[in-house]
C-alpha positions in Angstrom: -26.4 12.7 -79.6 -23.0 11.0 -79.7 -23.2 7.4 -78.8 -22.9 7.0 -75.1 -20.5 4.5 -73.7 -21.9 1.3 -72.3 -20.4 1.3 -68.9 -21.1 0.0 -65.5 -23.1 1.8 -62.9 -22.5 -0.3 -59.9 -21.7 -3.8 -58.8 -25.0 -3.9 -57.0 -26.6 -3.9 -60.4 -25.1 -7.4 -60.8 -26.2 -8.7 -57.4 -22.9 -7.8 -55.7 -23.2 -6.5 -52.2 -20.7 -4.0 -50.8 -19.8 -5.9 -47.7 -16.3 -6.4 -49.0 -15.9 -2.9 -50.6 -14.2 -1.3 -47.7 -12.4 -4.3 -46.2 -9.2 -3.3 -44.4 -6.0 -3.6 -46.3 -2.6 -4.0 -44.6 -0.1 -1.2 -44.7 2.0 -2.8 -47.4 -1.0 -3.5 -49.6 -2.5 -0.1 -49.0 0.4 2.2 -49.3 3.3 0.3 -50.9 2.1 -2.3 -53.4 -1.2 -0.6 -53.9 -3.3 -1.2 -56.9 -5.4 1.9 -56.2 -4.8 4.5 -58.9 -4.9 7.4 -56.4 -2.2 5.9 -54.2 0.0 5.1 -57.3 -0.4 8.7 -58.4 0.8 9.9 -55.0 3.8 7.5 -55.3 4.7 9.0 -58.7 4.2 12.5 -57.4 6.4 12.2 -54.3 9.1 10.3 -56.3 9.0 13.0 -58.9 9.4 15.8 -56.3 12.4 14.0 -54.7 14.0 13.6 -58.1 13.3 17.2 -59.0 15.4 18.4 -56.0 18.3 16.0 -56.9 18.2 17.2 -60.5 18.0 20.8 -59.5 20.9 20.4 -57.1 23.0 19.0 -59.9 22.3 22.0 -62.1 23.3 24.3 -59.2 26.7 22.6 -58.8 27.6 23.1 -62.5 26.1 26.6 -62.5 28.6 27.4 -59.7 31.4 26.2 -62.0 30.1 28.4 -64.9 29.2 31.5 -62.8 32.2 31.4 -60.4 35.0 29.6 -62.2 37.6 30.8 -59.7 35.5 29.8 -56.6 37.1 27.3 -54.1 34.6 24.4 -54.0 36.4 22.5 -51.2 33.2 22.9 -49.1 31.5 20.5 -51.5 34.1 17.8 -51.0 32.0 16.0 -48.2 29.3 15.6 -50.8 31.2 15.1 -54.0 34.3 13.4 -52.6 37.0 12.6 -55.3 35.3 14.8 -57.9 36.6 17.9 -56.1 40.3 18.2 -56.7 42.3 21.2 -55.3 39.0 23.0 -54.7 37.8 22.6 -58.3 35.2 20.4 -60.0 36.7 17.6 -62.0 36.2 18.2 -65.8 34.8 14.7 -66.3 32.4 15.0 -63.5 31.1 18.3 -64.9 29.9 16.4 -68.0 28.5 13.7 -65.8 26.4 16.3 -63.9 25.1 17.7 -67.1 24.2 14.2 -68.3 22.4 13.2 -65.1 20.6 16.5 -64.7 19.1 16.2 -68.2 18.2 12.6 -67.7 16.6 13.1 -64.3 14.6 16.2 -65.3 13.3 15.0 -68.6 12.5 11.4 -67.8 12.2 11.0 -64.0 10.5 14.3 -63.2 8.7 15.6 -66.2 7.7 12.3 -67.7 7.1 10.1 -64.7 6.4 12.8 -62.1 4.0 14.8 -64.3 2.3 12.3 -66.6 2.6 9.4 -64.2 0.9 11.4 -61.4 -1.9 13.1 -63.2 -2.7 10.4 -65.8 -3.0 7.9 -63.0 -5.0 10.2 -60.7 -7.4 11.9 -63.1 -8.2 9.4 -65.8 -10.5 7.2 -63.7 -11.9 10.1 -61.7 -12.7 12.3 -64.7 -14.2 9.6 -66.9 -16.2 7.9 -64.2 -14.3 4.7 -63.6 -13.7 2.7 -60.4 -10.0 2.4 -61.2 -7.6 1.7 -64.1 -8.2 -1.1 -66.6 -5.6 -3.1 -64.8 -4.6 -2.2 -61.2 -1.9 -4.9 -61.2 -0.2 -3.5 -64.3 -0.6 0.0 -62.9 1.2 -1.1 -59.8 4.0 -2.8 -61.8 4.5 0.4 -63.9 5.3 2.4 -60.8 7.7 -0.3 -59.4 9.6 -0.6 -62.6 10.0 3.2 -62.5 11.1 2.9 -58.8 13.6 0.2 -59.7 14.9 2.3 -62.6 15.3 5.2 -60.1 17.3 3.1 -57.7 19.7 2.0 -60.4 20.1 5.5 -61.8 20.7 6.9 -58.3 23.2 4.2 -57.5 25.3 5.2 -60.5 26.2 8.5 -58.6 28.2 6.5 -56.1 30.5 4.3 -58.2 34.2 5.0 -58.4 34.3 6.0 -62.1 31.2 8.2 -61.7 27.8 8.3 -63.4 27.2 8.3 -67.2 28.8 11.1 -69.2 28.3 12.2 -72.8 25.2 14.4 -72.4 21.6 13.2 -71.6 21.4 12.1 -75.3 24.2 9.6 -74.8 25.7 9.8 -78.3 28.2 7.2 -79.4 31.1 6.7 -79.6 31.5 8.1 -76.1 28.6 5.9 -74.9 29.5 2.9 -77.0 33.2 2.5 -75.8 33.6 1.7 -72.1 37.3 2.7 -72.4 36.6 6.2 -73.9 36.4 8.0 -70.6 35.5 7.3 -66.9 31.8 8.1 -67.4 31.7 5.6 -70.3 32.2 2.6 -68.0 30.0 1.1 -65.4 28.0 4.4 -65.0 26.9 4.2 -68.6 25.9 0.5 -68.2 23.8 1.5 -65.2 22.3 4.4 -67.2 21.2 2.0 -70.0 19.8 -0.6 -67.6 17.9 2.1 -65.8 16.4 3.6 -69.0 15.4 0.1 -70.3 13.4 -0.4 -67.0 12.0 3.1 -67.2 10.8 2.5 -70.8 9.0 -0.7 -69.7 7.3 1.2 -66.9 6.1 3.9 -69.4 4.8 1.3 -71.9 2.8 -0.5 -69.2 1.4 2.8 -68.0 0.5 4.0 -71.5 -1.3 0.8 -72.4 -3.3 1.1 -69.2 -4.2 4.8 -69.8 -5.4 4.1 -73.4 -7.5 1.0 -72.5 -9.1 2.9 -69.5 -10.1 5.9 -71.6 -11.5 3.8 -74.4 -13.3 1.1 -72.4 -14.3 2.4 -68.9 -16.1 5.7 -69.5 -19.2 6.1 -67.4 -22.8 6.3 -68.9 -23.1 9.3 -71.2 -19.4 10.1 -71.3 -18.9 10.2 -75.0 -15.5 11.4 -76.4 -17.0 14.8 -77.1 -17.7 15.2 -73.3 -14.2 14.3 -72.1 -12.3 17.1 -70.3 -9.3 18.3 -72.2 -7.1 16.9 -69.5 -8.2 13.4 -70.6 -7.6 14.2 -74.2 -4.1 15.4 -73.4 -3.3 12.2 -71.3 -4.8 10.0 -74.1 -2.6 11.6 -76.8 0.4 11.5 -74.5 0.0 7.8 -74.0 -0.3 7.2 -77.7 2.9 9.2 -78.2 4.8 7.2 -75.6 3.5 3.8 -76.8 4.7 4.5 -80.4 8.0 6.2 -79.7 9.5 4.7 -76.5 10.1 1.3 -78.1 12.4 3.0 -80.6 14.5 4.4 -77.7 14.6 0.9 -76.2 15.9 -0.5 -79.5 18.6 2.2 -79.6 19.7 1.4 -76.0 19.7 -2.4 -76.8 21.9 -1.9 -79.9 24.2 0.3 -77.8 24.5 -2.5 -75.2 25.4 -4.9 -78.0 28.1 -2.5 -79.2 29.5 -2.1 -75.7 29.4 -5.7 -74.6 29.1 -8.1 -77.5 31.5 -6.7 -80.1 28.9 -5.6 -82.7 29.3 -2.5 -84.8 25.8 -0.8 -85.1 27.2 2.6 -84.2 31.0 2.2 -84.5 33.3 2.3 -87.5 37.0 3.0 -87.9 37.6 4.2 -84.3 41.1 4.9 -82.9 41.8 5.1 -79.2 45.3 6.0 -78.0 46.6 5.3 -81.5 45.1 1.8 -81.5 42.6 0.9 -84.2 39.5 -0.9 -83.0 38.1 -3.7 -85.1 34.6 -2.1 -85.5 33.7 -1.6 -89.2 30.4 -0.6 -90.9 28.5 1.2 -88.1 27.1 4.7 -88.0 26.8 7.0 -85.1 24.2 8.9 -87.0 21.9 5.8 -86.9 21.8 6.3 -83.1 20.8 9.9 -83.5 17.9 9.0 -85.8 16.7 6.3 -83.3 17.2 8.6 -80.3 15.4 11.7 -81.7 12.5 9.6 -83.0 11.7 9.4 -79.3 13.5 12.6 -78.4 11.1 14.9 -80.2 7.9 13.2 -79.2 9.3 13.3 -75.7 9.0 17.1 -75.8 5.2 16.7 -76.1 5.1 13.6 -73.8 6.1 16.1 -71.1 4.3 19.2 -72.5 0.9 17.8 -73.5 -0.2 16.8 -70.0 0.9 20.2 -68.7 -1.2 21.9 -71.5 -4.2 19.7 -70.7 -3.9 20.6 -67.0 -3.7 24.3 -68.0 -6.9 24.0 -70.1 -8.8 22.7 -67.1 -7.5 25.3 -64.6 -7.8 28.3 -66.9 -11.5 27.5 -67.7 -12.3 26.8 -64.0 -10.7 30.0 -62.7 -11.8 32.2 -65.5 -15.4 31.0 -64.8 -15.8 30.7 -68.6 -16.2 27.7 -71.0 -12.9 26.8 -72.6 -12.7 28.6 -75.9 -12.6 26.3 -79.0 -13.0 22.9 -77.3 -12.9 21.0 -80.6 -10.0 23.2 -81.9 -8.1 22.3 -78.8 -8.6 18.6 -79.4 -7.6 19.1 -83.1 -4.5 21.0 -82.2 -3.4 18.2 -79.8 -4.1 15.6 -82.5 -2.0 17.7 -85.0 0.8 18.0 -82.5 0.7 14.2 -81.9 0.9 13.5 -85.6 3.6 16.1 -86.5 5.7 15.2 -83.4 6.7 11.9 -85.2 7.9 13.5 -88.5 10.1 16.4 -87.3 12.8 14.5 -85.4 15.7 15.3 -87.7 15.5 19.1 -87.0 17.9 18.1 -84.2 20.3 16.8 -86.8 20.8 19.7 -89.3 24.5 19.7 -88.6 25.1 16.0 -89.3 25.7 16.4 -93.0 22.1 15.7 -93.9 21.0 16.2 -97.6 19.9 19.8 -97.9 16.6 18.8 -99.6 15.8 16.4 -96.7 16.7 19.2 -94.3 14.3 21.5 -96.0 11.5 18.9 -95.6 12.1 18.6 -91.9 12.4 22.4 -91.6 9.0 22.8 -93.4 7.3 20.2 -91.1 8.9 21.8 -88.0 7.5 25.2 -88.9 4.0 23.7 -89.5 3.9 22.4 -85.9 3.9 26.0 -84.8 0.3 26.2 -86.1 -1.5 23.8 -83.7 0.7 25.2 -80.9 -0.5 28.7 -81.8 -4.1 27.5 -81.7 -3.6 26.4 -78.1 -2.0 29.7 -77.1 -4.7 31.8 -78.7 -7.4 29.7 -77.2 -5.9 30.1 -73.7 -5.8 33.8 -74.2 -9.3 34.0 -75.5 -10.6 32.0 -72.6 -8.9 34.4 -70.2 -10.3 37.4 -72.1 -13.0 39.2 -70.0 -13.2 36.2 -67.7 -14.1 36.6 -64.0 -10.5 35.5 -63.1 -9.7 34.0 -59.7 -6.0 34.2 -59.1 -5.3 31.0 -57.2 -1.7 29.7 -57.2 -2.8 27.1 -59.7 -4.2 29.8 -62.0 -1.0 31.8 -61.7 1.2 28.8 -62.7 -1.2 28.1 -65.6 -0.9 31.6 -66.9 2.9 31.4 -66.4 2.9 28.3 -68.5 1.1 30.1 -71.3 3.8 32.9 -71.1 6.7 30.4 -71.2 5.0 28.4 -74.0 4.8 31.5 -76.2 8.2 33.0 -75.4 10.0 29.7 -75.7 8.0 28.7 -78.8 8.9 31.8 -80.7 12.6 30.9 -80.5 11.6 27.4 -81.8 10.6 29.0 -85.1 14.2 30.4 -85.3 15.8 27.1 -84.5 13.5 25.3 -86.9 15.1 27.2 -89.8 18.1 25.0 -90.8 20.2 28.0 -92.0 19.9 29.6 -88.6 20.1 26.4 -86.6 23.4 25.4 -88.1 24.9 28.6 -86.6 23.1 28.3 -83.3 23.4 24.5 -82.8 25.0 23.6 -79.5 25.0 27.1 -78.2 23.2 28.4 -75.1 20.4 29.7 -77.4 19.3 26.1 -77.8 19.5 25.6 -74.0 17.4 28.6 -73.4 14.8 27.6 -76.0 14.1 24.1 -74.8 14.3 25.0 -71.1 11.6 27.6 -71.6 9.2 25.8 -73.9 9.7 22.3 -72.5 11.4 22.3 -69.1 10.0 25.3 -67.3 6.6 25.2 -69.0 6.1 21.6 -68.1 7.3 22.2 -64.6 4.7 25.0 -64.3 2.1 22.6 -65.5 3.2 20.2 -62.8 3.0 22.9 -60.1 -0.4 24.1 -61.3 -1.8 20.5 -61.2 -0.5 20.0 -57.7 -2.0 23.2 -56.3 -5.3 22.6 -58.1 -5.8 18.9 -57.3 -4.1 18.8 -53.9 -7.5 19.0 -52.1 -8.6 15.9 -54.0 -5.2 14.1 -53.6 -4.9 14.6 -49.9 -8.2 16.0 -48.6 -6.4 19.2 -47.4 -5.8 22.7 -48.6 -2.3 24.1 -49.3 -1.4 27.6 -48.0 -2.4 30.1 -50.6 0.0 32.9 -49.6 3.0 30.5 -49.7 1.8 29.4 -53.2 1.7 33.1 -54.4 5.3 33.6 -53.1 6.4 30.4 -54.7 5.0 31.4 -58.0 6.4 34.9 -58.2 9.9 33.9 -57.1 9.9 30.9 -59.6 8.4 32.9 -62.5 10.8 35.8 -62.2 13.7 33.5 -61.5 13.1 31.3 -64.6 13.1 34.3 -66.9 16.2 35.7 -65.2 18.0 32.3 -65.7 17.0 31.5 -69.3 16.3 34.8 -71.1 20.0 36.0 -70.9 21.0 32.6 -72.4 19.5 33.7 -75.7 21.9 36.6 -75.9 25.0 34.7 -75.0 24.0 31.9 -77.4 23.6 34.4 -80.3 27.1 35.5 -79.4 28.4 31.9 -79.8 28.6 30.8 -76.2 28.8 26.9 -76.4 26.9 24.5 -74.2 28.4 21.6 -72.3 31.8 23.4 -71.8 33.4 23.0 -68.4 34.9 26.5 -68.6 34.0 29.2 -71.2 37.4 30.9 -70.6 39.2 27.7 -71.8 38.4 28.7 -75.5 41.5 30.8 -75.3 40.5 33.5 -77.8 39.7 36.1 -75.1 36.2 36.8 -76.4 34.3 34.6 -73.9 35.6 36.7 -70.9 32.9 39.2 -71.9 30.3 36.9 -70.5 31.7 36.5 -67.0 29.2 38.9 -65.5 26.3 37.4 -67.5 27.1 33.9 -66.3 27.4 35.1 -62.8 24.0 36.7 -63.0 22.5 33.5 -64.5 24.0 31.4 -61.7 22.8 33.6 -58.9 19.3 33.6 -60.4 19.4 29.8 -60.7 20.5 29.4 -57.1 17.7 31.7 -55.8 15.1 30.0 -58.0 16.2 26.6 -56.7 16.0 27.8 -53.1 12.5 29.1 -53.8 11.3 25.6 -54.4 11.9 24.9 -50.6 8.8 27.1 -50.1 6.7 24.6 -52.1 8.3 21.6 -50.4 7.5 22.9 -46.9 4.0 23.9 -48.0 3.3 20.6 -49.7 4.4 18.3 -46.9 3.1 20.5 -44.1 -0.3 20.7 -45.7 -0.6 16.9 -46.1 -0.5 16.6 -42.3 -1.5 20.0 -40.9 -3.4 21.7 -43.7 -7.0 22.9 -43.5 -9.5 20.2 -44.4 -10.8 20.6 -47.9 -14.4 20.9 -48.9 -15.7 18.5 -51.6 -15.5 21.0 -54.5 -13.4 23.9 -53.3 -13.0 25.5 -56.8 -16.6 25.0 -57.9 -15.5 22.8 -60.8 -17.8 20.9 -63.2 -15.8 17.6 -63.7 -16.6 14.3 -62.1 -13.7 14.0 -59.7 -15.2 16.6 -57.5 -18.3 14.4 -56.9 -16.3 11.8 -55.1 -16.0 11.7 -51.3 -13.2 13.8 -49.7 -11.6 10.8 -48.1 -10.9 9.2 -51.4 -12.3 5.7 -51.0 -11.1 2.7 -52.9 -13.4 2.5 -55.9 -13.9 6.3 -56.0 -17.7 6.4 -55.6 -19.9 4.8 -53.0 -22.9 3.2 -54.7 -23.7 4.2 -58.3 -21.2 6.0 -60.5 -22.7 9.3 -61.7 -23.9 9.5 -65.3 -22.7 12.3 -67.6 -25.2 14.5 -69.5 -23.1 17.5 -70.6 -19.6 18.6 -71.5 -17.0 19.6 -69.0 -17.1 23.4 -69.2 -20.5 24.7 -68.4 -19.4 27.8 -66.5 -21.3 31.1 -66.3 -24.2 29.9 -68.5 -26.8 32.7 -69.2 -29.9 32.1 -67.1 -28.3 29.8 -64.6 -28.6 30.6 -60.9 -25.0 29.5 -60.3 -21.8 30.0 -62.3 -21.1 26.3 -62.8 -23.2 23.2 -63.7 -21.5 19.9 -63.0 -21.3 17.2 -65.8 -23.7 14.9 -63.9 -26.6 17.4 -63.7 -29.2 16.5 -66.4 -30.4 19.1 -68.8 -33.9 18.5 -67.5 -32.8 20.0 -64.2 -31.7 23.3 -65.8 -34.4 24.4 -68.2 -33.7 28.1 -67.5 -30.2 27.9 -68.9 -30.5 25.3 -71.7 -29.7 26.3 -75.3 -32.2 25.0 -77.9 -30.0 22.1 -78.9 -29.5 21.1 -75.3 -33.3 20.8 -74.7 -33.2 18.2 -77.4 -30.8 16.2 -75.3 -33.5 15.7 -72.6 -35.1 13.0 -74.6 -31.8 11.0 -74.4 -31.5 11.1 -70.6 -33.6 8.0 -70.1 -31.3 6.1 -72.5 -28.2 7.3 -70.5 -29.8 6.3 -67.2 -30.8 2.9 -68.6 -27.4 1.8 -69.8 -26.0 -1.3 -68.1 -22.7 -0.9 -66.3 -20.4 -3.7 -67.4 -17.3 -2.3 -65.7 -18.2 -3.1 -62.1 -19.1 -6.7 -62.8 -15.4 -7.4 -63.3 -14.2 -4.9 -60.6 -13.1 -6.5 -57.4 -13.2 -4.3 -54.3 
């Protein structure tokens, strides 16, 4: 048997009474500056949902420009003000919208909204801990994120507009305040916001790693962790090692902007005037940015994949196929994510031999990704599938992960990428494999764990409608982009007809179709929003374990008390996926049920575990002695 974790059972074991366990907290301490991981998870989730609607609305505005270039947009002037001139969107503001949309969706929705929500919520509940290793640092991580959000949001209202230059903020546009309106105060606010955001993510990541390593309940060895916890654990490691590099890139950019240094600038002319900057390299910034930028793909994708593993196993009523292979694939993705960053930079004049190395490593990362896809499909194969909204979104994620991942093999080839770089083919690829797939993971997690988050049930029929409109809409938006990208349609252009060669007019109808699909898909999210907020207050009360799941979070009280469990934390005896075991009277056996209680369904090696049950039950719980209720 794997060595069980020495972990606390209960503060009573140390002579602590529970008279102070449920003391009343004030509103501010309970809901605003809370140190309870469940409340902090809800704060991240609701913040992420709000940001998702802002980010989506920005994309709709620039899709209106692309799909209907002759449309009179005067009706948007009450919202956009000076950025609508003579019924048209200002060219500089178009790039600002693209920049803010990418920043908001990648960092504020898919990083903070997805990982911040479910890492916070599920790690203590699924490993059997009272709370995070540090509730105070956990609280600070959210409030640094909230402060970053306020600063980023405020940049939308300044006279010169928010940051421009694309969400990657390449110099020299970002390094020279005089380069364009969006390079001024808006860029300074962007950099300040991102610095605070990175601090938030680093504090969260340290907390997640420490909690998983140190606070597992009795019997919860690493080989018994749910795949969700493995995913959050690897995600935290990715963030902890890569986000500081982005912070350094941003700090050097601030030095170039404000203190006259030349890290990224050299031999620049503006308006015929030579600037004094010598010796810098804009390519240095790209290396620093993409050293975070590519792991960032998996920082948003791995939590979604972990959530999908849990939901597919639960709703297939089958053990997850290849548990150890799934862990190995996530480990492989985590390692390879750090050494493929320069496949974003094939067009920078890189040495062809070096490019071939990055190409080879990029293609290798398809192997662990394929392992995950095949394991999902094998788990679904001949399962007794229950099509809940969460299950539909999980299957949708697998579809998007495969279809978007296949185009990644094309872009990973440097000879092909040089031709397709900065076309809509790239936009289609990363929106499918990263953006839409991770968003589907977020939605799947919300639908699946909503009963545990809020003690209520969401409306199932509204969830079905939300899924089908979103699933069809996403493919209608991004699949045609592959075609126009192959034809050379460039990204980040204000108007495709401005190229002047007459060839781009052929895509007027295609762009109109994409824009209409994007608008309808965005409007479909209102179904989710209404269902979500209505169900919080008016939804049907949930039962303790509505999906008949095996993991520990479903053993906690419905009302979600501070400290998670009343009395002793349950011990763990088995892995997280004992579904439909031969000989068992029920189709699921929770992790806290001893093997001695299920002799009729035990495999021979599991009967040998019975002798270790006394050892598990006798372990002291050192966690609760330091836990203050």
